[in-house]
C-alpha positions, 0 to 999 in steps of 0.5 A: 475507513474514515480519512479523518482519523488520528493515530497514537502508537503505544509500543512497537516490538520485533519479536524473535522468539527463543525455544522457551518463549511464552506470552503470559495471559494479558489484557490489551489496553489498545488495538494490537496488530501482530504480523508473523513473518517466520515460524509458528505460534499457538495463541489463545485469544479470549479463550479461542485457540488460534494456530498462527503461521508465517504470513498470518496477520492478527488485529486484536480489539481493545480489551482482548485477553491473549496468551501464546506459545511458540514451537522449538522447531518453528520459532516465531518471528513477528512484528507487534504494534499497540495502537489507538485510532480516533475519529474526527470527534475524538472517539476511539475507532475499532480496527478497520481490518479483520480479526485474523487473516492470512496475507502471506509474505509481503516484502514491502510491508516487512520492509516498512515494519523494519523501518518502523521498529528501527525508528521506534527504538532509535528515538531520534528527533521526529521519530514519532512522526516517522513512526506514524507515517510508516504505520499508516502506510502499513495499515493502508496496504493491509486495507488494500489487500483485505478490505478494498481487495486491491492486489496492486503493484506494491506487492511486487517491487518490479511493478512498483519500480515501473509505476514510479518510472511511468509517473515521472516519464509518462511523456517519453516513448515508453514500451513494454520492452523498454519497461521489461528491460528496466526491471530485467524481465522478458517482455512477454513475462513482464506484460503478463505480470503487469496485467495481473498486478494492475488489472490492465495492460501496460499500454492502457495504464500508460494512456490512462496516466497520460490522460490524467496528467493532461486533464490536470494541465488543461484544468489549470487554464495555462495550456492549449490542447495541442501543447498538452497533447505533446507534453503528455506523450501523444503523437498528435492532437487527433489521437489525444482527443480520441483517447481523452474522450474515450476515457473521460467521456468528453473532449479535452477542450471541455476542461478549458476555461470558456474564454481560452483560445484553442 
C-alpha cells in the first residue's frame, strides 16, 4: 500500500446485536471494515450471500449494497468503521485488504478497536487524531496478516512484551531464560514460541537488534568501533566485527567517516 495516503473516518460502531436485530438493505458511501468478534451473522453483499462467523473480517468497497441478520442463539458482536483512503494526488483509493478473510481472535486488534470506539464516542479534544492513529494501526496489522503474510509478535502479548524489552535493553546480558522469566514461561516453551512468532531464534533476533543499533551509532560519526561494541552488548570487539560482517556483508569500520580515528 502506498505510504503517502490520508484517511477520513466517517463512522465507528461497536455493534452488539439483539435477537431481533436486522440490517436493512443499504448502499455504502465509503469503504467499510467490519470485524466480527463474537457470534454469527448472515450478510448479503451485492446479492452474494455470506455467512460471517467469529473472526471474520469484511472490507467492503464503496457503493456496495448490503443487508444482514444475526441468529438468536449466536448473536453477533462486531466493530464497523466507515472510512475513505486517498492517495497523494487526492484520488480515492480502493481497499488494500481482501473483500472477506478469516483472521481469528486477534487480541491486540480487538483492544485497539475498543480504544477507537471509546475515542470516537468520547469526542474529547484531539479525538479525531487519536482515532485515525488507532485505525491506521489496525489497518496496518491486518495488512501484515493478510497481505504481507507477517504473523509477527503483535499476535501474542508475551512476545510483544519481550520485543519491547529487547528494544530498550539490548545492551544488557539477555538470555532465553531471563526473557522466559519475564513473561512467566518455561524457557524451552518460550524459545519455541519466539521462533514461531518471529521466524528466527531469540539469540539471532537479539544479535540482529544489536547490530542494527550499532550501525546507527557508527553512521552518526560520534563513536569508535570499540565503544559501539561495548555499548551494544558485545563481549569484545572481535566478536562484534564477526557478527556485524556476517549480517551486513561488510565490516563495521566501513560505516565510519573516512577521517575517523578507529
